[in-house]
C-alpha atoms as one frame of an Amber mdcrd trajectory, in Angstrom:
protein
   4.609 -23.725   6.399   5.420 -27.243   5.288   3.727 -28.129   2.051   3.379
 -24.569   0.764   4.323 -24.261  -2.869   4.994 -21.083  -4.760   4.647 -20.631
  -8.484   6.217 -17.879 -10.513   4.073 -16.534 -13.345   5.278 -15.377 -16.705
   3.184 -12.777 -18.582   2.077 -15.500 -21.013   0.618 -17.469 -18.047  -1.708
 -14.634 -17.132  -4.222 -14.437 -19.959  -6.995 -14.464 -17.334  -5.171 -12.589
 -14.571  -6.603  -9.323 -13.317  -4.385  -6.282 -13.413  -3.965  -4.618 -10.048
  -4.095  -0.852 -10.129  -3.552   1.516  -7.265  -3.588   5.162  -6.327  -0.242
   6.622  -5.290  -0.602   9.103  -2.431   2.429  11.362  -2.667   1.316  14.759
  -1.386  -0.409  16.120   1.722  -3.453  17.195  -0.331  -3.831  13.721  -1.893
  -3.563  12.187   1.581  -6.248  14.509   2.938  -8.596  13.680   0.033  -7.923
   9.971   0.415  -8.559  10.057   4.175 -11.893  11.844   3.669 -12.914   9.073
   1.276 -11.515   6.401   3.598 -13.561   7.715   6.537 -16.724   6.534   4.738
 -15.435   2.966   4.215 -17.025   0.130   6.187 -13.617  -1.369   6.860 -10.026
  -0.892   5.815  -6.868  -2.930   5.816  -3.323  -1.661   5.849   0.208  -2.953
   5.783   3.401  -1.077   6.530   6.879  -1.483   5.129   9.953  -0.462   7.090
  13.600  -0.268   6.136  16.462  -0.503   8.592  19.396  -1.268   6.330  22.540
   0.412   7.572  20.858   1.860  10.666  19.767   0.741  14.090  16.428   2.504
  13.658  13.459   1.335  11.615  12.152   3.888   9.141   8.647   3.781   7.660
   9.003   3.675   3.880   5.556   2.674   2.526   1.946   2.146   3.622  -0.434
  -0.067   1.619  -4.144   0.632   2.206  -7.179  -1.258   0.911 -10.868  -0.420
   1.284 -13.468  -2.210  -0.804 -12.050  -2.526  -4.311  -9.666   0.402  -3.888
  -5.955   0.007  -3.263  -3.565   2.845  -2.455   0.044   3.213  -1.477   1.137
   6.111   0.677   4.694   7.393   0.269   5.717   8.812   3.667   8.851  10.390
   2.185   6.858  12.723  -0.063   3.780  13.194   2.159   5.901  13.764   5.305
   3.045  14.570   7.746   0.944  11.415   8.132  -1.229  12.720  10.967  -4.310
  12.828   8.690  -4.042   9.059   8.306
């Protein structure tokens, strides 16, 4: 990690920056539709976020999914049943 440098950007620095948009999956029906689309993807990537503040148990609080040029975030609190994923 030595030598890594981070730079904070102000909005005025980003005249040529691309905006990142995403789909928010916040219902079982949206998750089902998204998973049907995802099943046709050549490859996917995902990242999970957990929270454990104030508890001794980790709790899944967000899933980031990317396939091709599409980015989605899945809210496990509103979807509840993630078995389709």
